[in-house]
Backbone of each chain as ProteinMPNN parsed JSONL, in Angstrom:
{"seq_chain_A": "MDVDLILKVCGVAMIVTVVCHVMTKAGKDEQSNMVSLVGIVLVLLLLAEKMGELIKMLKEVFGL", "coords_chain_A": {"N_chain_A": [[0.842, -1.192, 0.0], [0.556, 2.188, -0.88], [1.543, 4.125, 1.222], [3.663, 5.809, 1.658], [3.685, 7.346, -0.664], [1.289, 8.867, -0.519], [1.838, 10.354, 1.759], [4.078, 11.774, 0.927], [2.962, 13.331, -1.111], [1.183, 14.801, 0.413], [3.004, 16.23, 1.961], [4.303, 17.753, -0.034], [2.119, 19.268, -0.909], [1.562, 20.717, 1.425], [3.913, 22.248, 1.648], [3.751, 23.752, -0.694], [1.415, 25.195, -0.159], [2.197, 26.722, 2.084], [4.3, 28.212, 0.971], [2.827, 29.642, -0.91], [1.191, 31.199, 0.771], [3.144, 32.759, 2.047], [4.188, 34.148, -0.122], [1.949, 35.56, -0.959], [1.523, 37.221, 1.227], [3.834, 38.719, 0.972], [3.196, 40.248, -1.094], [3.332, 39.244, -3.656], [1.339, 38.211, -5.695], [0.857, 37.047, -8.216], [3.016, 35.291, -8.609], [2.502, 33.619, -6.501], [0.093, 32.46, -7.297], [1.061, 31.045, -9.483], [2.765, 29.178, -8.276], [0.939, 27.744, -6.78], [-0.581, 26.671, -8.842], [1.336, 25.023, -10.069], [1.696, 23.143, -8.023], [-0.856, 21.943, -7.978], [-0.927, 20.856, -10.553], [1.127, 18.971, -10.366], [0.061, 17.132, -8.475], [-2.15, 16.376, -9.92], [-0.969, 15.075, -12.111], [0.164, 12.857, -10.864], [-2.183, 11.667, -9.989], [-3.419, 11.075, -12.424], [-1.664, 9.133, -13.372], [-1.985, 7.098, -11.461], [-4.71, 6.558, -11.739], [-4.739, 5.549, -14.308], [-3.267, 3.181, -13.876], [-5.046, 1.874, -12.175], [-7.331, 1.53, -13.776], [-6.266, -0.118, -15.752], [-5.696, -2.363, -14.208], [-8.27, -3.091, -13.396], [-9.3, -3.78, -15.872], [-7.728, -6.01, -16.501], [-8.296, -7.785, -14.381], [-11.134, -8.152, -14.33], [-11.648, -8.73, -16.93], [-12.523, -6.854, -18.863]], "CA_chain_A": [[0.0, 0.0, 0.0], [1.409, 3.367, -1.085], [1.403, 5.125, 2.298], [4.743, 6.793, 1.436], [3.29, 8.256, -1.749], [0.276, 9.817, -0.048], [2.486, 11.27, 2.71], [4.933, 12.669, 0.134], [2.083, 14.288, -1.786], [0.692, 15.691, 1.477], [4.13, 17.107, 2.287], [4.467, 18.699, -1.156], [0.95, 20.167, -0.867], [1.731, 21.631, 2.563], [4.987, 23.184, 1.302], [3.189, 24.647, -1.717], [0.456, 26.08, 0.517], [2.948, 27.664, 2.923], [5.009, 29.125, 0.045], [1.789, 30.526, -1.479], [0.812, 32.163, 1.81], [4.274, 33.689, 2.261], [4.283, 35.017, -1.318], [0.784, 36.458, -0.957], [1.801, 38.242, 2.262], [4.916, 39.576, 0.468], [2.638, 41.057, -2.182], [3.61, 38.64, -4.972], [0.15, 37.38, -5.927], [0.972, 36.277, -9.46], [3.932, 34.161, -8.355], [1.794, 32.718, -5.572], [-0.843, 31.678, -8.126], [1.845, 30.12, -10.319], [3.243, 28.075, -7.4], [-0.264, 26.956, -6.463], [-0.913, 25.938, -10.074], [2.348, 23.963, -10.231], [1.364, 22.111, -7.036], [-2.065, 21.236, -8.431], [-0.564, 20.069, -11.74], [1.924, 17.82, -9.87], [-0.861, 16.15, -7.877], [-2.995, 15.898, -11.032], [-0.168, 14.126, -12.903], [0.225, 11.617, -10.072], [-3.53, 11.084, -9.992], [-3.642, 10.497, -13.763], [-0.865, 7.905, -13.446], [-2.594, 6.044, -10.612], [-6.001, 6.202, -12.344], [-4.391, 4.67, -15.427], [-2.92, 1.863, -13.306], [-6.264, 1.269, -11.622], [-8.189, 1.1, -14.889], [-5.581, -1.253, -16.376], [-5.874, -3.506, -13.326], [-9.683, -3.494, -13.492], [-9.435, -4.434, -17.188], [-7.095, -7.335, -16.435], [-8.937, -8.664, -13.389], [-12.521, -8.45, -14.685], [-11.736, -9.087, -18.352], [-13.38, -5.874, -19.555]], "C_chain_A": [[0.877, 1.241, 0.0], [1.205, 4.438, -0.027], [2.447, 6.222, 2.097], [4.318, 7.822, 0.411], [2.325, 9.31, -1.248], [0.889, 10.805, 0.942], [3.385, 12.26, 1.98], [4.092, 13.747, -0.516], [1.539, 15.29, -0.778], [1.767, 16.706, 1.844], [4.331, 18.182, 1.23], [3.337, 19.728, -1.127], [1.091, 21.184, 0.26], [2.801, 22.673, 2.262], [4.474, 24.218, 0.307], [2.255, 25.66, -1.067], [1.191, 27.148, 1.34], [3.659, 28.696, 2.048], [4.009, 30.124, -0.552], [1.386, 31.603, -0.48], [1.884, 33.224, 1.983], [4.347, 34.671, 1.098], [3.128, 35.998, -1.367], [1.01, 37.59, 0.053], [2.883, 39.214, 1.804], [4.453, 40.407, -0.724], [2.869, 40.489, -3.57], [2.489, 37.644, -5.308], [0.288, 36.489, -7.155], [1.856, 35.048, -9.26], [3.275, 33.132, -7.445], [0.811, 31.835, -6.338], [-0.107, 30.65, -8.966], [2.292, 28.911, -9.496], [2.08, 27.148, -7.064], [-0.649, 26.08, -7.65], [0.052, 24.771, -10.285], [2.048, 22.808, -9.27], [0.179, 21.272, -7.477], [-1.735, 20.34, -9.621], [0.23, 18.819, -11.331], [1.012, 16.726, -9.326], [-1.744, 15.535, -8.957], [-2.261, 14.844, -11.863], [-0.072, 12.781, -12.186], [-1.102, 10.894, -10.102], [-3.806, 10.397, -11.32], [-2.899, 9.163, -13.897], [-1.534, 6.775, -12.672], [-3.94, 5.621, -11.149], [-5.771, 5.246, -13.503], [-4.06, 3.256, -14.951], [-4.159, 1.135, -12.826], [-7.163, 0.738, -12.73], [-7.584, -0.11, -15.585], [-5.793, -2.514, -15.539], [-7.309, -4.018, -13.357], [-9.931, -4.25, -14.792], [-8.903, -5.858, -17.119], [-7.884, -8.284, -15.542], [-10.336, -9.084, -13.833], [-12.713, -8.78, -16.157], [-12.616, -8.136, -19.155], [-12.827, -5.514, -20.934]], "O_chain_A": [[1.825, 1.342, 0.779], [0.747, 5.538, -0.336], [2.178, 7.401, 2.325], [4.554, 9.018, 0.581], [2.503, 10.5, -1.508], [0.501, 11.973, 0.965], [3.46, 13.432, 2.349], [4.444, 14.926, -0.488], [1.442, 16.482, -1.069], [1.483, 17.892, 2.015], [4.505, 19.36, 1.544], [3.577, 20.923, -1.302], [0.783, 22.363, 0.085], [2.627, 23.85, 2.579], [4.732, 25.414, 0.45], [2.299, 26.847, -1.389], [0.843, 28.328, 1.292], [3.631, 29.893, 2.334], [4.313, 31.31, -0.681], [1.253, 32.774, -0.836], [1.596, 34.419, 2.056], [4.541, 35.87, 1.296], [3.306, 37.147, -1.773], [0.729, 38.756, -0.226], [2.871, 40.384, 2.184], [5.228, 41.177, -1.293], [2.63, 41.175, -4.565], [2.659, 36.428, -5.221], [-0.11, 35.324, -7.139], [1.518, 33.936, -9.667], [3.471, 31.927, -7.604], [0.698, 30.637, -6.08], [-0.578, 29.527, -9.146], [2.21, 27.771, -9.953], [2.223, 25.925, -7.064], [-0.996, 24.909, -7.492], [-0.365, 23.667, -10.636], [2.134, 21.64, -9.65], [0.198, 20.046, -7.367], [-2.201, 19.203, -9.696], [0.026, 17.741, -11.887], [1.161, 15.551, -9.663], [-2.049, 14.343, -8.926], [-2.852, 13.844, -12.271], [-0.204, 11.719, -12.795], [-1.156, 9.67, -10.223], [-4.349, 9.293, -11.361], [-3.421, 8.197, -14.453], [-1.637, 5.647, -13.155], [-4.302, 4.45, -11.039], [-6.497, 4.266, -13.672], [-4.507, 2.267, -15.534], [-4.31, -0.068, -13.04], [-7.692, -0.369, -12.634], [-8.307, -1.031, -15.968], [-6.037, -3.594, -16.077], [-7.544, -5.226, -13.347], [-10.672, -5.232, -14.819], [-9.533, -6.795, -17.61], [-8.114, -9.44, -15.897], [-10.688, -10.259, -13.721], [-13.828, -9.08, -16.584], [-13.367, -8.569, -20.029], [-13.422, -4.707, -21.647]]}, "seq_chain_B": "MTLKVIGFGVLVALTSFLLSELGFKGKKIYSTLGICLLLLYFVSSFGDFISKLMSVDVGKEGGEAIKAALKILGISQACSLASEVAGELSERGVASALMLVGKLEILLVSLPYIEKMISFARDLFANI", "coords_chain_B": {"N_chain_B": [[-5.138, -7.017, 6.892], [-7.501, -5.477, 6.746], [-7.126, -3.646, 8.822], [-4.976, -2.18, 7.865], [-6.136, -0.961, 5.651], [-8.152, 0.538, 6.882], [-6.593, 2.237, 8.476], [-5.153, 3.592, 6.463], [-7.23, 4.855, 5.085], [-8.231, 6.58, 7.087], [-5.951, 8.137, 7.449], [-5.75, 9.414, 4.94], [-8.147, 10.889, 4.982], [-7.718, 12.574, 7.206], [-5.366, 14.008, 6.481], [-6.322, 15.223, 4.202], [-8.28, 16.886, 5.302], [-6.585, 18.505, 6.812], [-5.148, 19.764, 4.764], [-7.212, 21.198, 3.56], [-7.808, 22.971, 5.585], [-5.439, 24.409, 5.641], [-5.643, 25.664, 3.267], [-5.046, 24.658, 0.74], [-5.466, 24.532, -2.713], [-5.801, 22.324, -4.33], [-7.046, 20.306, -2.926], [-9.204, 18.55, -3.285], [-8.386, 17.03, -5.447], [-6.282, 15.747, -4.268], [-7.616, 14.144, -2.354], [-9.004, 12.52, -4.084], [-6.873, 11.163, -5.227], [-6.118, 9.659, -3.008], [-8.371, 7.963, -2.808], [-8.08, 6.524, -5.205], [-5.68, 5.155, -4.716], [-6.423, 3.525, -2.571], [-8.356, 1.91, -3.806], [-6.787, 0.685, -5.746], [-5.17, -0.915, -4.172], [-7.128, -2.59, -3.099], [-8.198, -3.884, -5.416], [-5.884, -5.142, -6.382], [-5.393, -6.904, -4.283], [-7.613, -8.623, -4.291], [-7.542, -9.548, -6.813], [-6.293, -11.985, -7.595], [-8.017, -13.888, -6.469], [-10.402, -13.381, -7.876], [-9.57, -13.984, -10.475], [-9.113, -16.718, -10.219], [-11.68, -17.563, -9.693], [-12.859, -17.061, -12.128], [-11.709, -19.009, -13.645], [-12.812, -21.358, -12.837], [-14.124, -24.617, -13.342], [-17.178, -25.095, -14.449], [-18.643, -26.225, -16.437], [-19.479, -25.324, -19.87], [-21.54, -23.374, -20.321], [-22.058, -22.513, -17.693], [-19.545, -21.495, -16.976], [-19.363, -19.335, -18.727], [-21.47, -17.804, -17.785], [-20.542, -17.148, -15.231], [-18.33, -15.617, -15.931], [-19.621, -13.506, -17.221], [-21.059, -12.456, -15.066], [-18.968, -11.592, -13.417], [-17.82, -9.732, -15.095], [-19.857, -7.857, -15.199], [-19.803, -7.076, -12.542], [-17.265, -5.863, -12.508], [-17.66, -3.746, -14.348], [-19.62, -2.273, -13.004], [-18.2, -1.518, -10.701], [-16.084, 0.006, -11.808], [-17.483, 2.099, -13.082], [-18.889, 3.202, -10.923], [-16.77, 4.071, -9.383], [-15.606, 6.029, -11.09], [-17.754, 7.77, -11.216], [-17.969, 8.573, -8.532], [-15.536, 9.885, -8.236], [-15.934, 12.032, -9.961], [-18.108, 13.203, -8.648], [-16.862, 13.89, -6.25], [-15.277, 15.933, -7.156], [-17.153, 17.819, -7.531], [-18.658, 17.642, -9.916], [-21.506, 17.01, -10.873], [-23.081, 16.491, -13.11], [-21.392, 15.114, -14.875], [-20.926, 12.89, -13.275], [-23.497, 11.719, -13.176], [-23.831, 11.083, -15.879], [-21.828, 9.168, -16.21], [-22.763, 7.113, -14.537], [-25.065, 6.423, -15.909], [-23.991, 5.451, -18.329], [-22.661, 3.193, -17.35], [-24.826, 1.648, -16.419], [-26.155, 1.134, -18.838], [-24.23, -0.346, -20.181], [-24.065, -2.588, -18.555], [-26.576, -3.618, -18.996], [-26.335, -4.282, -21.691], [-24.406, -6.308, -21.591], [-25.784, -8.248, -20.17], [-27.832, -8.866, -21.86], [-27.955, -11.236, -23.652], [-28.574, -13.222, -21.746], [-30.976, -12.339, -20.717], [-32.532, -12.633, -22.976], [-32.482, -15.424, -23.204], [-33.868, -16.064, -20.89], [-36.387, -15.016, -21.448], [-37.136, -16.562, -23.666], [-37.177, -19.054, -22.427], [-39.249, -18.669, -20.594], [-41.315, -18.244, -22.391], [-41.439, -20.761, -23.668], [-42.147, -22.285, -21.455], [-44.709, -21.312, -20.809], [-45.96, -21.978, -23.152], [-46.072, -24.71, -23.047], [-47.813, -25.189, -20.998]], "CA_chain_B": [[-5.396, -6.179, 5.714], [-8.566, -4.517, 7.072], [-6.565, -2.572, 9.657], [-4.16, -1.334, 6.98], [-7.061, -0.172, 4.837], [-8.799, 1.507, 7.782], [-5.562, 3.226, 8.819], [-4.859, 4.386, 5.279], [-8.403, 5.703, 4.848], [-8.253, 7.637, 8.119], [-4.809, 9.017, 7.151], [-6.131, 10.237, 3.779], [-9.195, 11.831, 5.411], [-7.108, 13.566, 8.113], [-4.45, 14.876, 5.729], [-7.182, 16.012, 3.323], [-8.848, 17.925, 6.165], [-5.476, 19.42, 7.147], [-4.858, 20.572, 3.575], [-8.312, 22.156, 3.336], [-7.641, 24.015, 6.607], [-4.302, 25.25, 5.253], [-6.058, 26.417, 2.091], [-4.506, 24.113, -0.515], [-6.56, 24.545, -3.675], [-5.952, 21.013, -4.968], [-7.403, 19.35, -1.864], [-10.119, 17.53, -3.82], [-7.578, 16.143, -6.284], [-5.52, 14.948, -3.309], [-8.466, 13.103, -1.763], [-9.275, 11.583, -5.181], [-5.669, 10.313, -5.307], [-6.234, 8.708, -1.903], [-9.394, 6.974, -3.187], [-7.482, 5.66, -6.239], [-4.681, 4.276, -4.094], [-7.179, 2.53, -1.792], [-8.978, 0.954, -4.721], [-5.687, -0.078, -6.363], [-4.797, -1.928, -3.189], [-8.238, -3.543, -3.001], [-8.274, -4.689, -6.639], [-4.705, -6.013, -6.473], [-5.514, -7.956, -3.264], [-8.648, -9.587, -4.657], [-7.375, -9.916, -8.218], [-6.012, -13.427, -7.728], [-9.239, -14.626, -6.133], [-11.353, -13.224, -8.98], [-9.039, -14.74, -11.633], [-9.354, -18.152, -9.949], [-13.13, -17.758, -9.829], [-13.169, -17.061, -13.563], [-11.197, -20.218, -14.3], [-13.465, -22.541, -12.246], [-14.76, -25.406, -14.388], [-18.571, -25.446, -14.145], [-19.277, -26.449, -17.737], [-19.3, -24.2, -20.794], [-22.51, -22.295, -20.076], [-21.831, -22.005, -16.339], [-18.327, -20.675, -17.022], [-19.692, -18.068, -19.41], [-22.335, -17.026, -16.88], [-19.675, -16.602, -14.161], [-17.525, -14.548, -16.552], [-20.51, -12.358, -17.441], [-21.357, -11.878, -13.746], [-17.77, -10.867, -12.949], [-17.673, -8.577, -15.988], [-20.851, -6.89, -14.73], [-19.256, -6.547, -11.284], [-16.169, -4.961, -12.868], [-18.225, -2.537, -14.977], [-20.307, -1.486, -11.963], [-17.183, -0.916, -9.833], [-15.354, 1.031, -12.558], [-18.363, 3.252, -13.291], [-19.206, 3.876, -9.648], [-15.544, 4.783, -9.005], [-15.489, 7.234, -11.91], [-18.844, 8.652, -10.805], [-17.617, 9.134, -7.216], [-14.444, 10.84, -8.459], [-16.57, 13.22, -10.542], [-18.899, 13.793, -7.568], [-15.885, 14.467, -5.315], [-14.804, 17.177, -7.766], [-18.379, 18.633, -7.687], [-19.189, 17.602, -11.293], [-22.629, 16.072, -10.753], [-23.532, 16.123, -14.457], [-20.474, 14.066, -15.353], [-21.168, 11.711, -12.434], [-24.752, 11.083, -13.627], [-23.598, 10.514, -17.207], [-21.019, 7.957, -16.025], [-23.639, 6.064, -13.978], [-25.952, 5.99, -16.999], [-23.189, 4.621, -19.245], [-22.437, 1.917, -16.663], [-26.085, 0.87, -16.416], [-26.412, 0.688, -20.213], [-23.268, -1.401, -20.516], [-24.472, -3.797, -17.815], [-27.747, -4.133, -19.724], [-25.835, -4.883, -22.933], [-23.709, -7.567, -21.263], [-26.751, -9.237, -19.672], [-28.887, -9.056, -22.882], [-28.131, -12.638, -24.065], [-29.193, -14.001, -20.667], [-32.38, -11.891, -20.66], [-33.196, -13.291, -24.128], [-32.659, -16.847, -22.831], [-34.932, -16.132, -19.867], [-37.671, -14.741, -22.12], [-37.495, -17.737, -24.49], [-37.501, -20.117, -21.474], [-40.582, -18.363, -20.064], [-42.255, -18.465, -23.501], [-41.588, -22.226, -23.808], [-42.841, -22.78, -20.257], [-46.131, -20.995, -20.921], [-46.48, -22.672, -24.329], [-46.32, -26.105, -22.681], [-48.859, -25.31, -19.952]], "C_chain_B": [[-6.439, -5.098, 6.036], [-8.015, -3.342, 7.869], [-5.724, -1.619, 8.827], [-5.053, -0.396, 6.205], [-7.72, 0.913, 5.684], [-7.818, 2.638, 8.12], [-5.263, 4.151, 7.663], [-5.996, 5.358, 5.0], [-8.468, 6.877, 5.825], [-7.126, 8.638, 7.848], [-5.146, 9.959, 6.007], [-7.149, 11.3, 4.201], [-8.592, 12.955, 6.275], [-6.217, 14.538, 7.352], [-5.241, 15.758, 4.765], [-7.821, 17.172, 4.094], [-7.789, 18.965, 6.51], [-5.177, 20.344, 5.972], [-5.968, 21.587, 3.303], [-8.229, 23.286, 4.359], [-6.501, 24.968, 6.248], [-4.611, 26.078, 4.015], [-5.443, 25.933, 0.785], [-5.653, 23.937, -1.506], [-6.807, 23.187, -4.331], [-6.358, 19.928, -3.986], [-8.295, 18.226, -2.384], [-9.366, 16.54, -4.701], [-6.781, 15.209, -5.384], [-6.374, 13.829, -2.726], [-8.866, 12.075, -2.82], [-8.09, 10.631, -5.362], [-5.7, 9.253, -4.216], [-7.225, 7.59, -2.21], [-8.807, 5.991, -4.201], [-6.5, 4.678, -5.632], [-5.36, 3.17, -3.287], [-7.751, 1.451, -2.704], [-7.936, 0.097, -5.441], [-5.293, -1.224, -5.443], [-5.86, -3.014, -3.119], [-8.259, -4.47, -4.216], [-7.067, -5.623, -6.753], [-4.781, -7.139, -5.45], [-6.507, -9.022, -3.685], [-8.541, -10.078, -6.095], [-7.153, -11.396, -8.426], [-7.266, -14.253, -7.499], [-10.234, -14.57, -7.288], [-10.878, -13.989, -10.213], [-9.282, -16.23, -11.446], [-10.82, -18.479, -10.128], [-13.522, -17.854, -11.303], [-12.702, -18.338, -14.241], [-11.801, -21.498, -13.715], [-14.248, -23.271, -13.328], [-16.173, -25.808, -13.953], [-19.336, -25.714, -15.447], [-19.19, -25.186, -18.574], [-20.241, -23.033, -20.462], [-22.322, -21.662, -18.696], [-20.63, -21.084, -16.284], [-18.599, -19.326, -17.655], [-20.552, -17.182, -18.527], [-21.51, -16.385, -15.769], [-18.853, -15.439, -14.711], [-18.372, -13.299, -16.761], [-20.811, -11.659, -16.126], [-20.173, -11.065, -13.237], [-17.51, -9.631, -13.804], [-18.621, -7.469, -15.538], [-20.375, -6.248, -13.432], [-18.159, -5.529, -11.564], [-16.672, -3.656, -13.456], [-18.857, -1.653, -13.902], [-19.29, -0.801, -11.056], [-16.449, 0.219, -10.537], [-16.211, 2.288, -12.723], [-18.686, 3.96, -11.979], [-17.979, 4.624, -9.144], [-15.438, 6.105, -9.747], [-16.55, 8.257, -11.5], [-18.545, 9.316, -9.455], [-16.509, 10.163, -7.34], [-15.028, 12.137, -9.002], [-17.393, 13.957, -9.48], [-18.018, 14.505, -6.556], [-15.38, 15.821, -5.824], [-15.971, 18.105, -8.118], [-18.897, 18.699, -9.123], [-20.327, 16.584, -11.341], [-23.139, 15.599, -12.113], [-22.701, 14.981, -15.015], [-20.711, 12.767, -14.584], [-22.429, 10.975, -12.893], [-24.561, 10.409, -14.976], [-22.815, 9.202, -17.094], [-21.866, 6.811, -15.481], [-24.542, 5.512, -15.065], [-25.218, 5.064, -17.969], [-22.964, 3.229, -18.641], [-23.669, 1.038, -16.699], [-26.383, 0.316, -17.804], [-25.488, -0.468, -20.585], [-23.613, -2.706, -19.809], [-25.657, -4.448, -18.516], [-27.318, -4.864, -20.992], [-25.193, -6.244, -22.658], [-24.708, -8.645, -20.864], [-27.853, -9.53, -20.695], [-29.043, -10.515, -23.344], [-28.864, -13.476, -23.015], [-30.666, -13.611, -20.483], [-33.166, -12.559, -21.783], [-33.469, -14.759, -23.811], [-33.796, -17.01, -21.842], [-36.303, -15.96, -20.495], [-38.095, -15.952, -22.938], [-37.86, -18.922, -23.589], [-38.92, -19.934, -20.938], [-41.653, -18.617, -21.13], [-42.519, -19.965, -23.686], [-42.394, -22.809, -22.667], [-44.346, -22.538, -20.37], [-46.762, -21.68, -22.135], [-46.849, -24.103, -23.979], [-47.449, -26.3, -21.676], [-50.222, -25.495, -20.581]], "O_chain_B": [[-6.279, -3.943, 5.643], [-8.382, -2.191, 7.632], [-5.744, -0.408, 9.043], [-4.784, 0.801, 6.102], [-7.832, 2.063, 5.258], [-8.158, 3.819, 8.062], [-5.132, 5.361, 7.85], [-5.765, 6.533, 4.714], [-8.726, 8.015, 5.435], [-7.318, 9.845, 7.998], [-4.869, 11.156, 6.079], [-7.03, 12.466, 3.825], [-8.916, 14.129, 6.097], [-6.299, 15.75, 7.553], [-4.874, 16.91, 4.535], [-7.892, 18.296, 3.597], [-8.064, 20.165, 6.5], [-4.979, 21.547, 6.148], [-5.697, 22.705, 2.866], [-8.543, 24.433, 4.041], [-6.574, 26.169, 6.51], [-3.936, 27.069, 3.737], [-5.327, 26.7, -0.17], [-6.664, 23.3, -1.209], [-7.902, 22.929, -4.83], [-6.048, 18.755, -4.194], [-8.153, 17.076, -1.967], [-9.672, 15.348, -4.701], [-6.619, 14.028, -5.69], [-5.915, 12.692, -2.613], [-9.048, 10.899, -2.506], [-8.276, 9.441, -5.617], [-5.355, 8.096, -4.453], [-6.969, 6.422, -1.917], [-9.002, 4.781, -4.085], [-6.489, 3.501, -5.993], [-4.927, 2.018, -3.315], [-7.652, 0.255, -2.427], [-8.176, -1.079, -5.713], [-5.108, -2.358, -5.885], [-5.546, -4.204, -3.083], [-8.329, -5.691, -4.071], [-7.212, -6.771, -7.174], [-4.283, -8.233, -5.715], [-6.269, -10.209, -3.46], [-9.331, -10.908, -6.544], [-7.745, -12.001, -9.32], [-7.545, -15.197, -8.238], [-10.84, -15.582, -7.642], [-11.692, -14.58, -10.923], [-9.62, -16.93, -12.4], [-11.171, -19.537, -10.649], [-14.404, -18.628, -11.674], [-13.228, -18.717, -15.288], [-11.363, -22.598, -14.051], [-14.946, -22.65, -14.13], [-16.342, -26.75, -13.18], [-20.537, -25.456, -15.533], [-18.87, -24.112, -18.065], [-19.82, -21.883, -20.339], [-22.413, -20.444, -18.541], [-20.664, -20.033, -15.643], [-18.123, -18.297, -17.176], [-20.392, -15.962, -18.515], [-21.737, -15.232, -15.404], [-18.694, -14.41, -14.054], [-17.92, -12.18, -16.517], [-20.822, -10.43, -16.056], [-20.351, -9.977, -12.69], [-17.038, -8.609, -13.304], [-18.248, -6.296, -15.498], [-20.517, -5.042, -13.235], [-18.115, -4.466, -10.945], [-16.177, -2.582, -13.112], [-18.657, -0.438, -13.89], [-19.477, 0.355, -10.677], [-16.214, 1.271, -9.943], [-15.729, 3.404, -12.53], [-18.748, 5.188, -11.937], [-18.111, 5.69, -8.543], [-15.215, 7.156, -9.148], [-16.279, 9.457, -11.444], [-18.84, 10.496, -9.267], [-16.518, 11.185, -6.653], [-14.657, 13.222, -8.553], [-17.377, 15.186, -9.421], [-18.364, 15.577, -6.059], [-15.094, 16.728, -5.043], [-15.815, 19.049, -8.893], [-19.508, 19.693, -9.514], [-20.145, 15.45, -11.785], [-23.575, 14.457, -12.259], [-23.231, 14.01, -15.554], [-20.699, 11.681, -15.164], [-22.43, 9.748, -12.988], [-25.058, 9.306, -15.204], [-23.109, 8.239, -17.802], [-21.712, 5.668, -15.91], [-24.767, 4.305, -15.15], [-25.747, 4.031, -18.379], [-23.064, 2.217, -19.335], [-23.585, -0.16, -16.971], [-26.811, -0.83, -17.941], [-25.905, -1.437, -21.217], [-23.477, -3.789, -20.378], [-25.734, -5.673, -18.618], [-27.856, -5.919, -21.329], [-25.41, -7.206, -23.395], [-24.515, -9.82, -21.178], [-28.724, -10.358, -20.43], [-30.173, -10.996, -23.422], [-29.677, -14.334, -23.356], [-31.498, -14.45, -20.137], [-34.301, -12.995, -21.591], [-34.546, -15.278, -24.106], [-34.585, -17.951, -21.926], [-37.257, -16.651, -20.138], [-39.263, -16.338, -22.919], [-38.744, -19.709, -23.93], [-39.692, -20.888, -20.836], [-42.736, -19.124, -20.838], [-43.664, -20.389, -23.841], [-43.216, -23.703, -22.863], [-45.155, -23.417, -20.074], [-47.966, -21.934, -22.145], [-47.804, -24.658, -24.523], [-47.976, -27.4, -21.512], [-51.219, -25.614, -19.869]]}, "name": "protein", "num_of_chains": 2, "seq": "MDVDLILKVCGVAMIVTVVCHVMTKAGKDEQSNMVSLVGIVLVLLLLAEKMGELIKMLKEVFGLMTLKVIGFGVLVALTSFLLSELGFKGKKIYSTLGICLLLLYFVSSFGDFISKLMSVDVGKEGGEAIKAALKILGISQACSLASEVAGELSERGVASALMLVGKLEILLVSLPYIEKMISFARDLFANI"}
């Protein structure tokens, strides 16, 4: 079970959130939005990979 | 195995709540990732059992019926997963469309057996 993966993603998300807050407070809203977007894209890419694996496994197991 | 799954589920829920409190905008994507990982674990754990069930020798027709039943189970699980993911991301329209597609596909797979049932019922009433 990928407990490490979910904790890593949580860690990355927390770092991204903190960096976004700091940048917003420093008046750099655009950069803050960019960092937030990068974080979301990273998680989205991981999700797409795992969804692909899951669908492939469902195909193999149930013969779809 | 159950304890691992329970622990993992609670961990995902807690970290998801923590991220929403911190204001991470991709919190829903994160919780969807957690759902995918849980289901990956579940399908990989029961995959061997389901493959063995599909290879059980119960005659030609029985084997085909078991395969169809497992196919229907797989379709229902895949569609309900996709629908829940869409619902989690607040896309109710997409979720409803996915459920509809799943139901139609299940109907298509079970059509030969429905036809057999109808012809059996017709023969039964013809003989009475």
